N, C-alpha and C positions, 0 to 999 in steps of 0.2 A: 496593936501597938497604939497608943494614946500621945498626943505629947501636945507641950505648949509651945509655940514654936519663937521665940524674940523676936521682934520689931523693930525698925528704925527710920527716922523719918529721911525723904529722899533728897535731901537736897531743899533747896527754895521752895520747893512743890509741896513738903511737908505732908504727903504722900506715905502713910507707915504703911513698910516693906518688909515681909521676915526676910531674914537674914541669910537663909536657904533660897534662894529659885530655881527653876526648873529651865534650864536651858534648852535650847534647840537641837542639840546636836543627841549622840546618843541613836535609841531607839528611834527618836523624833525627824532624823535624818535620813532615813530611807524611802523607798515608795515599797507601794503595798505589804505593808504588815501593820494594817488599821490597828486590829485585835489588841495585838501586842502594843502598841503607842498609847491606845485610850486606855488602858490599864492602866500605864506607868502616869498618864495626866491623873486619872481618876486618883490613883493611889494618893498623889501629892495634895487634890482638891480636899483628900479624907483625912489627910493629917495636917490640913492648916496651910500648906503653903498658897500664897498670895502673887506671887511674882510669876510670869510667864515672859519668857523670850521667844521670839521667833525671826524667820526673813525669809523671803520669797527666794533666797535661794539654797535654803537647804531643804532641797528633796521635797518630801511630804507632809513639812514640818506644818503648815500653814492648814492643809487638810483634817491633820490628825487633831490639830488644836480646836476648830469649827468642830470635830465630832465631840473630843472629848468633854469641851468646856461648854456643849449645848445644854443650856437648862441653868448652867451655875455659871453667867457671866456676871452676875451681881456681887462688886468685891475682888472682882480680881486685877487684878495690873496685869496688862497686853501689851506688849512690846512688842512692835516690830521695825525694819530695816526699809533703807533705798540703796540699790548697788549701784542703780543709776543717777550719773553727776548730771543729770539734763533735767530741767522744769516739769515738759513735758514725759520724759520718759518716766519719771519716779511720779507724777501722779498719776500713770495709766496703771504703774505698780502698785499706788495706795488703793487702786479701785478694786485690783484683781487680790489684794491683800485681804481685806473687809471682804469681800464676795467669800474667797475661801474660810475664813476664818467666822462667818455666820452673823458680823458686827456692823454696826452704823460709827465705828468709831476705835482708834486706838488709843490709849495711856499714855504712850510712848511712842515716838518717830524718830528714828535715828538714821544720820548717814555712815551706811556702814563700809566698814573695813578702810579707814583711810592711810595712804601710804605715801604720797608722790606731793610733789609740788604741783604737780600737771592737775591732779584730783582736785587739792583746791582753787587752782585757779578758774575751773571748769565751775565746781559749785558751788562759789561765791562771783563770779563772771557774770553778766549779761544771761538770762535764759535759762541759768545754772541751777543745781536741784535745792539751791538756797530758797529759792523764789519758791518753789511747791512746799514745802514745810512752813512758810512762814502765813501761803496762799490756804493752807489745810487746816492749820491754826486757827487763823481768821474764823474760817466758814466752820469751826468747831468739830471736822473731821479728824483730828488730833488732839490732845491736850498738850503736852509737853511735848520737846523737841530736845533731842542729842546727838550725839557720834559716838562712833566707836574705834580703835586700832588696835592691832597688837602687832606691827610692822618697825615703825618708829616712832619713839616718842618727840622728837622734836616735829613733826608734822600735826600730833595732838595739839601739843604747846601755841601754833603756830593758828589751828583753827579755833583754838578757845578764845587767842586773842583777837579774831576778826568778830566773832558773835558770843555774846552771853548763853550758852546752853543751858539747860536745864541738871543734863547727866553726862556722863562720859562711861561707856564702856570699856575698860580696859585691863591689859594683862597682867595678870599681877599674882607672882607663886614665889617662895622661897630662894628659887636660883636667879632672881629679878635682880638683882646689884649687881652680879659681876659682869654683865654686859647689857650697855644701852636701857638704861634703868628705866621706866617706868614710876615706879617707888619716887624715884630721886627727883624728877623732872614734873610731870602729869600730875601726879599727888598736890604739889604744894602749890601748883597753879590751880587747879579745882578747889580745892579746899578755902584757896582767899577767893574767891569767888563765892563760894556755896553752892557749887555745883555736887550733885547728889553722884557720887563714884558707885559704879556696877562693878564686883572685881569676875573675871574670866580668866582662862586659861589656869586654873588654882592647882589642878591636877598636873599642869603640863601636856592636857590631851590626853592623858594617861601614863604618861611616862614617867612622870616623876613619883609613882608606884610603884613599890617593888623591891627588892633587897639593894638594891643601889640608891634608894631615894628616902622617901617617907612616908610615914604610914599617912591614910586620909585624914585623920583626925589632926596631927599635926598640921598637914598643909592646909586643911581649910581654917585651922584656927589660926595662922598664920596671918591667913589673910585677910579673915575677921578683924585679926586683932589690928590692920594697918588703918592709921591716922584718915580718919574719913570715909572709909566703905563702909558703905549700906547695905549692899546683899551681895552675895556669890551666886553665879548663878553656874552650875553645874548639868550637865548632858548626863542621862541617866538610859540605862539599858534595858532595866526591868522593877520592879514594885521593890524588890528588894534593893537595891540600888539607892530608891528614891527614901525608903527607910533608915539606909544607914546614913547617907547625908543628914537626914530630919533629927536622926540621932544624935550627933554629932553639933548641930546646930543648938538644939535643944540642950543640953549639958555645955555648953560654949562659955570659957572662962577666959578672959584675952591673957595669953601670952607673957611672961614677963620679958623685958630687954635682954634678959642672958637667953632665955629659951630662943625670943627670936633670933639672934646672933649664932647660937650654935645649930639652928635648923639654917639660914644661909651658911655656915661652914661646910656643914655634911652634903650641900647641893655642890657646891663647890667646884668634885672632880669632873663631873656629868651636865656641868651647867648649859654648854653650847647645846645636848641632848633636850633637857628641861627645858628651853627657850628655842628650840629650833624656827618656832614661829616667827622671831625678830627676822628684821633686814638682817641680810648675810654682811660679815666682814668683807671690807673693801679689803682686797687683796694686790699689790703689786706686780705688772708684766714686764717692770724695768729689769733690763739686764736677763731677761729668758728669751 
């Protein structure tokens, strides 16, 4: 199988990234499966995928990528994250991340999984993780700075108002508009500031695919059609899954407004399942 994957500029960074990127989930979020994980990474490399997601919280992901990218780091855009909210803890995570990846820098370092106001207060406060991000960028250990989230769009919006990040990694799928929509809130904020938008959860962690959901080509095309999306990351469990996502991305054509609306309508009945990663709805206990 050969492919010529389309690329898009990643916001103000200007970096050209393939519209399908290899996510840090799937087989990469396991332990003790080095051969399988490296096979997935090598297949992605062979097919021209140049964006690779990772995080210290993803089991053996960093070790797998360190092995899989060995000797092939040039021209590859490597992203990772810090889930620690402090400067000191984040810098320790960065040291470990670079060591496990076998590289001297990250292309993108992101604040991982922002959920609450408490997260923001810690990150942007004295001794917070934001100090680590800026320090690492100034030292040349990371090139660009980003944030990630799939829990509450209001938290991502507030974070982007406090600092102009280079990228935002956000949950985007065809069930999004039914509740706590990232499409209607985070995307306009990011686009207004030329922040590179990276889509995740495009298959709803797998729940969106199947008889009650969508085909994989429909789901991925939906995310890639959204205004401002530069790449969509998908975790893969086998080289075959890599090939399938590359095939869809290579043949991608933007969907019409009517096609987008139709996919949204088809997800309505099971929207709670397809977006189960979002903040749970408030339930009043009054009268019970």
